[in-house]
C-alpha positions in Angstrom: 109.4 100.2 100.9 111.6 102.8 103.1 111.2 106.2 101.3 108.3 107.6 99.2 108.4 111.3 98.0 105.5 112.7 96.0 103.9 115.9 94.8 100.3 115.7 94.8 98.5 118.2 92.3 101.4 120.9 92.0 102.8 120.1 88.8 101.2 121.4 85.7 101.1 118.4 83.7 101.0 115.6 86.4 98.6 115.2 89.2 100.6 112.7 90.9 104.4 112.4 91.0 105.9 109.4 92.9 109.8 108.8 93.7 110.2 105.6 95.9 113.0 103.6 97.1 112.2 99.9 98.4 114.9 98.7 101.0 115.0 95.1 101.9 117.3 92.3 102.6 119.0 91.0 99.6 118.2 87.7 100.4 114.6 88.1 100.4 112.8 86.8 96.9 111.3 89.6 94.8 109.7 89.8 91.5 110.4 93.0 89.6 107.5 95.2 88.5 104.8 93.2 86.2 101.0 92.6 85.6 100.2 90.0 88.1 99.2 86.6 86.6 96.1 86.3 89.4 95.1 89.9 88.9 95.9 91.2 85.4 94.7 94.5 86.2 97.4 95.5 88.8 101.2 96.3 87.8 103.1 96.3 90.9 106.3 94.3 92.1 105.9 91.4 94.2 107.2 89.9 97.5 107.5 86.5 96.5 107.8 85.5 100.5 104.5 86.5 101.3 102.8 87.6 98.1 102.0 91.4 99.1 103.7 94.3 97.7 105.0 97.6 98.7 103.6 99.9 95.7 101.5 99.4 93.0 98.8 100.8 90.2 95.9 99.5 88.2 94.8 100.1 85.0 92.0 102.5 86.2 94.6 104.7 87.8 94.6 103.4 91.6 97.7 103.8 93.5 98.9 102.3 96.7 102.1 102.5 98.5 103.5 101.5 102.1 106.2 102.0 104.3 107.3 100.1 107.6 107.2 102.2 110.8 110.7 101.2 112.4 110.4 99.7 115.9 113.0 97.2 116.8 111.1 96.5 119.8 108.1 95.6 118.1 107.2 91.7 118.1 105.7 91.2 114.5 106.0 87.1 114.3 102.2 86.7 115.0 101.0 89.7 112.8 99.9 89.8 109.4 102.0 90.9 106.4 101.6 94.6 105.7 102.2 94.2 101.9 98.7 92.9 101.8 97.3 96.2 102.6 98.5 97.5 99.1 97.5 94.8 97.4 94.1 94.6 98.7 93.4 98.2 98.0 94.7 97.6 94.2 92.4 94.8 93.9 89.2 96.5 95.4 87.1 99.1 93.9 86.5 101.1 97.2 87.0 104.7 97.6 90.4 105.4 99.2 88.8 106.4 102.6 86.2 103.9 102.9 89.1 101.3 102.4 91.4 102.9 105.0 88.3 103.0 107.5 88.1 99.4 107.3 92.1 99.0 107.7 91.6 101.4 110.8 89.5 98.7 112.3 92.1 96.2 111.9 95.1 98.2 112.8 96.6 96.0 115.3 96.5 92.9 113.4 99.6 94.5 111.4 103.2 95.5 112.6 103.5 99.6 112.3 103.2 100.7 108.7 102.2 104.2 106.6 99.5 103.5 103.6 99.1 105.6 100.9 96.0 105.0 98.8 94.2 107.2 96.2 92.2 106.6 92.8 93.7 109.8 90.7 91.5 112.1 92.0 92.0 112.0 96.0 95.0 110.5 97.8 94.9 109.6 101.8 97.4 108.7 104.3 96.9 106.4 107.2 99.3 104.8 109.8 98.3 102.5 112.1 100.8 104.2 114.8 98.5 107.3 115.0 95.5 105.6 113.8 94.0 108.7 112.1 93.1 108.8 108.6 94.2 112.1 106.3 92.9 113.2 103.1 96.0 114.9 101.6 95.8 118.4 100.0 98.0 119.5 97.2 101.7 119.7 98.0 105.1 118.1 98.6 105.4 115.1 100.8 107.8 112.4 102.2 107.7 109.5 104.3 110.3 107.1 105.3 110.0 104.4 108.4 108.7 107.0 110.8 105.6 109.3 110.1 104.4 111.6 107.1 106.8 114.3 106.9 108.7 113.4 110.1 111.9 115.9 109.2 114.5 112.9 109.0 117.6 114.0 106.8 116.5 111.7 103.9 113.0 112.8 104.0 113.9 116.4 104.1 116.6 116.5 101.3 114.0 114.2 99.7 111.3 116.7 99.6 113.7 119.8 98.6 115.0 117.7 95.5 111.8 116.6 94.5 110.4 120.4 94.9 113.3 121.5 92.9 112.9 118.9 89.9 109.1 119.4 89.7 109.7 123.3 89.5 112.0 122.7 86.2 110.6 122.7 82.8 112.5 120.0 81.1 111.5 116.4 79.4 114.1 114.5 81.7 111.8 114.6 84.9 111.9 111.0 85.5 115.9 110.7 85.1 116.4 113.4 87.5 114.0 111.6 90.0 116.1 108.3 89.7 119.5 110.5 90.2 117.8 112.2 93.4 116.7 108.7 94.6 120.2 107.7 94.0 121.7 109.8 96.6 124.0 107.9 99.1 125.5 110.8 101.0 125.3 109.8 104.8 123.6 112.3 107.1 126.1 114.0 109.9 125.5 112.2 113.4 124.1 115.3 114.8 121.2 114.9 112.5 120.6 111.3 112.8 117.3 110.1 114.3 117.3 107.8 117.3 115.0 105.0 116.4 116.2 102.3 118.7 119.1 100.9 116.4 122.9 101.2 116.6 124.7 104.5 115.8 126.2 102.5 113.0 122.7 101.5 111.4 121.6 104.9 111.9 124.4 106.1 110.0 123.8 103.2 107.0 119.8 103.9 106.9 120.4 108.0 106.6 120.9 107.8 103.0 118.2 108.0 100.2 120.0 105.2 98.8 121.2 102.6 101.0 124.2 100.2 100.7 125.3 97.7 103.2 126.5 94.0 103.4 123.0 92.1 103.6 120.4 95.0 103.2 120.1 97.9 101.0 117.8 99.6 97.9 116.4 96.8 96.0 114.5 99.1 93.7 113.6 102.3 92.6 110.4 103.4 91.2 109.2 106.8 89.1 105.3 107.2 88.6 104.2 109.9 86.7 100.4 110.4 86.6 98.1 113.0 84.8 94.5 112.6 83.9 94.3 110.2 81.1 97.5 108.0 81.6 100.5 107.2 83.5 104.1 105.8 83.0 105.6 103.8 85.6 109.5 103.2 85.2 111.3 100.8 87.8 115.0 100.1 88.2 115.9 96.8 90.2 119.4 96.8 91.6 120.9 93.1 91.8 125.0 92.6 92.3 126.5 94.7 89.6 123.6 94.8 87.5 121.1 97.2 87.2 117.7 96.5 84.9 115.1 99.1 84.1 111.7 98.7 82.4 109.0 101.1 81.9 104.9 100.9 81.5 103.1 103.3 80.3 99.4 103.0 80.9 96.5 104.5 79.3 93.3 104.3 81.7 90.4 102.4 81.1 
């Protein structure tokens, strides 16, 4: 997952709105969102190489999502897969802060990451780069492959778009969020971050929706959660095909 935009307790109907893109190599085997056979309470996509996930929810309203922290110099070969952090929270019944406190004790076991966890009432953020647990206040947020609310062009424009859509009173919230996530405009060179990759790759990675020869946005997800239920909608992109599925969960 390379971009997560979210509005927490700012919308009159939805306590949590999430609009997220997962960027990955096209060759990496992946399963679309489904209720896991081995953990039936979890709804999430699945990385079939490491068996973790980048974003998911449970039937009780738990939510977790993760992005990688971009550092081309980091040697991650001997470290554990970050996707197990999302799955671990969804499998557990620990409070969000308690779960992150345990994650912080194992910070060096994983490559750099940003992790969001919540239970419908509280939402927390932790990055093993900053090594600081933050309880999030109501607001509009965005995180890509740096830290929370880093002013990258895609994060800035994404937050502005989410804020504008959240203020609208219409019945097309999900479609409007998907439209935002599919923005392929590249940022001007003067606004590109310097993350250690080539200028060509900074350009390729700068849009909200990424397209390149072997790497790009594999799926987009919109989550709308209120106090009693949630709607989880995913679009999966493969070759020239786009598939869409939607799940409605009433909390148990």
